[in-house]
Residue, then its C-alpha position, 0 to 999 in steps of 0.5 A: m263839523p267845521r268851526t264857525d268861530a271868528p278868526p283869532k286876533d293877533l294879540s300878545a299874551v300880555r295884551s290879551l290878559m290885560r282885558l281881564w282888568p275890568y273883572v279883576r279891578p273890584v277884587r284888586t285889593r284882595l289879590a294885591s294882599a295875597a301877592f304881598v303875603a306870598v312874596v313875604a312867605s317866599c322871601l322867608g325861604l331865603v332866610f333859611p340859608l342865612v340861619l344855616k350860615w350862622i349855625v355852621d360858622g357859629p354854634v357848630a364851629d364853636r361846638d355850642t349845643g345850645g346855639v344849635w338848638l336855638g338855630a333849629f327852633m329859628l328854622l322851625g319858626l320860619g317854616i311855620a310862618e311860611a306855611v301860615l302865610f301861604g295858607l293865608r294867600r290861598w284864603l285871600v284869593a278863593r272867594p274873590l276869584a270865584g266871584v270873578e268867574a261867576a261875573m264873567r260867566t254871567d256877562l257871557y250868558r247875558h251877551l249871548q241872549r242879546l246877540p242877533v240870531a244870525f250870530h247863533d246861526r253861524w256859531a257852533s253851540g259847543q264852541l260857546l259852551s266851551r268858552g263858558t266852562t273850560d275857558l273860564m276855568l283856565l282863567r280862574m286857575f291863572l288868576a289864582f296861581p300864575l298871576t301871583f307867582l309870576l310876581v312872587n318868583a320874579v321878586t324871589i329870584l331877584a332877592g335871591f341873586i342879590i343875596l348870592l352876589q353879596q355872599q360870593w360875587s364870583l359864584g353868583l356870576v356863575l349862577l347868572a350865566p344861564v339867564v340869557p339862554l333861558v330868556i331866549l328859550c322861553s320866548l321861542f316856547e311861548t310862540k309855539y305854545s300859543k298856537i298849539t294852545r289855540l288849536s287845542q281849545d278850539q278842538v275842545g269846542d268841536l268835541t263839545t258840539v258833537v257831544e251836545e248834538s249826539v245827546l239832543g239827537i239820540r232818537i235819530i241816532k238810535g232810530f237810524g242805527r247810526h251809533r257806530s258812525q257817531a262814535r267813529a266821528f267822536r273818536e276821530l275828533s278825540q284822536k285829533l285832540r289827543g294828538t294836539e295835547l301830546y304835542k303840547a306835553r312834548l313842548l312843555a316837557s322840552i322847555w321844562a327839561l332845559i329850564m331844569t338842566l341849565p340851572e342844575v349845571a350852573i349849581g354844580a359848577a358853583l359847588v365845585l368852585g366853592t369847594v375849591q375856595v373853601a379848601d384854599g381858605g378863601l371861603s368859609a364852610g358856612t358861607l358855602v352852605a348858605f350859598l348852595s342853600t340859597a341856590l337850591a331855594l331858587r330852583w323852584p322859582v326858576e324851574s317853574i317858569g315854563f309851567l307858569i308860562a304855559i298856564s299863562q298862555d292857556a289863559a291868554t288864549a282863553t281870554t282871546r276866545y272869551f272876548e271874541v264873543l263879547d266883542v260881537a256887537e249886540e242888537t241895537d235899539t233906537a227906541t225913538t217914538g215917531e208918528a204913525a203914518p196915515d192910513s197904515s194901520g195894521l202890519v205893513f211890509d213896504g219894499v222890504e228886502f233881505h240878504y243874510p249877513d254872510a251871503a256873497p255880495d253878488a248873491p240875490p236877495v232872499l226877499a226882494r221888494i215885498d209889498l204887503h198890507i195886512r189890515s188891522g184885525e185881519t188875518m193874512a195867510l202866507v203861502g209858498a213853495t218850500g224855500s220861497g222865504k216864508t219863515t224868513l219873512t215872518a222872522l223879520v216882524p219880531r226883528l229876529h233878523e234885520i231887514t236890509g231894505g225897505r221898512i215894516t210898520l205896525d199901525g204906522q210905526d216903523i219897527t226899527l224905531l221901537s225897542r225890542e222889548q216894546l216890539r216883542e210886547l206887541v208881536s207874539v210868535a209861534f214857530e213851526e219847530p216848537t222849542l220848550f225849555s227844562a221847566s214846567v209846562g206852565e213856565n213854558v207857556l207863560m214865557g209868552d207873557a210873564g204877567a199873565d195869571d192862571e186864568a190866562l194860562r187856562r184860556a191859552l191852553s184851551v185855545a191850543q187844545a192843550e188840556f192834556v197837561h191836566g192829565l200829566p203827573a203834576g198838571t201845569s207844574t210838570q217838568v217837561g225835560e230838555q227840549g220838551l222831548s218827553l212830549s210828543g211833537g203835537q203836544r209840544q206844538r200845542l204848548a208853543l201855540a198856547r205860549a204865543v196867544v197867552g198874552q193876547p197880543r195885538f199882532l200874531v205871527l204863526d209859522d205853520p203852527l198846526s203842522a204836527l197835529d192830527v186832523h181832528t185836533e187841528a179842527l178843534v184848534e182852528a175853531a178855538l183859534r178863530q176867536v183869538l184871530e178876531s181880536t188881533t192882526a195875524l200873519v199865518v204861514a200855511h201849507r194846508p187848505s184847512t189852515v188857509m181857511l182861517a185867513d181873510r186873505v192869502a198872499l202867495l210868496s214865490e222866489g222871494r216876491i209876493t206874486a198874488v194877493g186875494t182870497h183863497h177861492e180867488l187864487l184857486r181860480s186865477n193862480a196856477e201856482y197857488a192851485w198847485l200848492m193847495s191841491g196839486a191841480d194841473a196848472n193848465a187846467v186852472e188856467e183853462n177854468a179861469 
């Protein structure tokens, strides 16, 4: 499926990575200490050649066995000290970086909960999952290794070349010759690698989406025998990702080959020139050994440049992808208390209009000039043909979508002047497609009111005719599993209804809450639900006459407009469209009987 993420921003790798500073700042002391320890450990490696020079020009030349042993112990001590320091560096960064990753993952999850529903409608879930898993793993890897060693290797190379130039400046200049071409090559490599890295990480998100959809939709796939087509779609995406990763590998291999070749050629040239100078007596053997040992010690810092740039670029792309989500504006709350308008108790839609955020500018509104007054304590049924906008209208009350015109009031209070927390304490909803979470039955129901007690839970289950839960293995403590797929559709819908009524809300919005129930269960639920509706103001989307009979009045929604309001019997006699929706009666016959 196509990606729905935002286009990448044109940021350099450094600017992207700098955005991590708020997360790194609390652990900056530990990271700085780790970097200092690593620099000291790396620079200890440059002392080895100096000890070798002393051994060759001193004890070896003088045939001093004791001096040779002393030099050997010095080298052993340096090696142990270097190993201990590198181990200390790893210990210093392990815990704080785990904390950084956890903090970033927590912030991402919190932010996702506060983003508008329109955002989640646009973005594929796999893209969000990959940002919270794969991308954060890349960032932790960058902070643990490349971030430190880009500094460590730069200091080591600088110190190493100072030592080389002091030992023999002419040979040092030979080794400096590859610097300019290496800088140019690394710049070209970074540009190409950044593009392919972004493509690769986006493809991982696409693949994650396919896997998630296949797992959640496994019943559909098996029921229609579509496992081969799904496997083929997965294989095609996998092949695209494989091709991208192979191209990344070729880029990395090419830059690594060049980075390794140029210094090796320079070291070879310096070896030849140094040997000639030793033969001519212009250079001591110890100095040549020390020079070449220093040059060889600098091989890893130089040759690792390509590897470190690659990981840094991966991390920069991951950072960009992470902040593409965090930069999306959260739902805003004005939370201003205003006075209620006179004579406007209940739920009122006043000139309400709605366009989807991603709709074309010239597209007609989904809802246009909705004027509807549901009196306090009244139940209003909302009826309309498929696609007329019923579900969209109900989603506006709890502000799952923001209206683009007009206003909605609850007992005279504009809902946009209430915080979402206040609003959702007043309004409870049950959707046609019930969503349950990987939790117990009781926990799923009590999401409707976290403060409800066991008696409220029992009462809600009774209203929803969901006593079947008492026959489950652990009763209300039974885990329902992901999406509640261990239950039938009717059972899930009854639990969703129980969740909506458990808190005895002042306003209740039900989107065809009984569509999955059999006739007998529906009758029982309706009988119990009538008692709940007597003490609340309710808007109920209905498709069947039995559900409509729960309501005091009925509103007919047609092509995004309220075209008629009345009782069920009034509309049956006077409105052809309503009669057709409820009974399939011929419109002309209705008009003749009117």
